[in-house]
Every structure is written in C-alpha cells, then in structure tokens.
C-alpha positions as CSV (number, residue, x, y, z in Angstrom):
1,X,-18.9,-16.2,-16.1
2,X,-15.4,-17.6,-16.2
3,X,-14.2,-14.9,-18.5
4,X,-15.7,-12.2,-16.2
5,X,-13.9,-13.6,-13.2
6,X,-10.6,-13.7,-15.1
7,X,-11.0,-10.0,-16.1
8,X,-11.9,-8.9,-12.6
9,X,-8.8,-10.9,-11.2
10,X,-6.5,-9.3,-13.8
11,X,-7.8,-5.8,-13.1
12,X,-7.4,-6.4,-9.3
13,X,-3.8,-7.6,-9.8
14,X,-3.0,-4.6,-11.9
15,X,-4.3,-2.2,-9.2
16,X,-2.4,-4.0,-6.4
17,X,0.8,-3.8,-8.5
18,X,0.4,-0.1,-9.2
19,X,-0.4,0.5,-5.6
20,X,2.7,-1.4,-4.5
21,X,4.9,0.5,-7.0
22,X,3.5,3.9,-5.7
23,X,4.4,3.1,-2.1
24,X,8.0,2.2,-3.1
25,X,8.8,5.8,-4.2
26,X,10.1,8.1,-1.6
27,X,12.2,11.2,-1.4
28,X,16.0,10.5,-1.1
29,X,17.4,11.5,2.3
30,X,19.2,14.8,1.9
31,X,20.6,17.8,3.6
32,X,20.3,21.2,2.1
33,X,22.4,24.1,3.2
34,X,20.4,27.3,3.1
35,X,22.0,30.8,3.4
36,X,20.2,34.0,3.0
37,X,20.9,37.7,3.0
38,X,17.2,38.5,3.0
39,X,14.5,38.4,5.6
40,X,12.2,36.1,3.6
41,X,12.1,32.8,5.5
42,X,8.8,31.9,3.8
43,X,10.5,31.9,0.4
44,X,13.4,29.8,1.7
45,X,11.0,27.4,3.4
46,X,8.8,27.1,0.3
47,X,11.7,26.5,-2.0
48,X,13.4,23.9,0.3
49,X,10.1,22.0,0.8
50,X,9.5,21.9,-3.0
51,X,13.0,20.4,-3.5
52,X,12.7,18.0,-0.7
53,X,9.4,16.6,-1.8
54,X,10.7,15.6,-5.3
55,X,11.5,11.9,-5.3
56,X,13.6,12.3,-8.5
57,X,16.2,14.5,-6.9
58,X,19.2,13.4,-4.7
59,X,19.9,16.6,-3.0
60,X,22.8,15.6,-0.7
61,X,25.2,18.1,-2.2
62,X,22.9,21.1,-3.0
63,X,23.5,24.6,-1.6
64,X,20.6,27.0,-1.9
65,X,21.2,30.7,-1.4
66,X,18.3,33.2,-1.4
67,X,19.0,36.9,-1.8
68,X,15.9,39.0,-2.2
69,X,14.0,37.5,-5.2
70,X,17.1,35.7,-6.5
71,X,17.8,32.0,-5.9
72,X,21.3,30.5,-6.5
73,X,21.7,26.7,-6.8
74,X,25.2,25.3,-6.2
75,X,26.3,21.8,-5.8
76,X,26.7,18.5,-7.7
77,X,24.0,16.8,-9.7
78,X,24.1,13.1,-10.6
79,X,23.3,14.0,-14.3
80,X,22.0,16.8,-16.5
81,X,18.4,15.8,-16.0
82,X,18.7,16.2,-12.2
83,X,20.4,19.6,-12.7
84,X,17.6,20.8,-14.9
85,X,14.9,19.3,-12.8
86,X,16.0,21.1,-9.7
87,X,15.7,24.4,-11.5
88,X,12.4,23.6,-13.2
89,X,10.8,22.4,-10.0
90,X,11.2,25.9,-8.4
91,X,10.7,28.1,-11.5
92,X,7.0,28.7,-10.8
93,X,7.4,29.6,-7.1
94,X,5.8,32.9,-6.4
95,X,8.4,35.5,-5.3
96,X,11.3,34.0,-7.3
97,X,12.3,36.1,-10.3
98,X,15.8,35.0,-11.0
99,X,17.3,31.5,-10.7
100,X,21.0,31.1,-11.1
101,X,21.7,27.4,-11.6
102,X,25.4,26.9,-10.9
103,X,25.2,23.2,-10.2
104,X,27.8,20.9,-11.7
105,X,27.2,17.5,-13.3
106,X,29.0,14.6,-11.6
107,X,31.5,12.8,-13.9
108,X,30.7,9.2,-14.5
109,X,33.4,6.7,-14.3
C-alpha cells in the first residue's frame, strides 16, 4: 500500500509540473507591419495569426508583404532557427505559393 501511494504521489507531482510548465509558455509581444498590393485580407490575416500564435518566434522586427499568392518576409531574426521557423510555419498555408524569406540573422556580440 505504501508503494502504491508513493507511485500515485509521484505521478501527481509530474502532472502538476507539466501543467505548470505549459502555462508558462506564451507568445512574445510583437508588432508586425503588413503591407499588401492585393485584395486578399483573409490571406494576410491567416498568415499574421499563424505567426503571432507561435511562442517560439520573437516577431518584433518582422515585415510581412503579401502580393497575390506571394509572401515576402523582411526583418531581423534572433538566430537562423527563428528565421527558418518563420518560413516553415506559413509554408502550408492555403493560397500561398511563393515565400521569399529575406530576413537577416542578428549578429551576436
């Protein structure tokens, strides 16, 4: 009986720990400039929402331009992973055929 209580306690603590960790993750506050030469606000909104909901991206210096079915990403990423992740996160968006990733990687000091 004692071993059973210990196992249940350990599993409960693990669940509480995982739950606490999951609530700590939140999207970084950001501002995205959106400019468009098309009349597709739904594509813009969909893309911006996808980028804003990713907690792994710091999008404070990202410029998003939508022209027809082409998306252009400009700005500065903290690292190469963040640059690639921004592109990967919107690759499977319906209506986007071309993604030009012109983001620069921030130099570390």
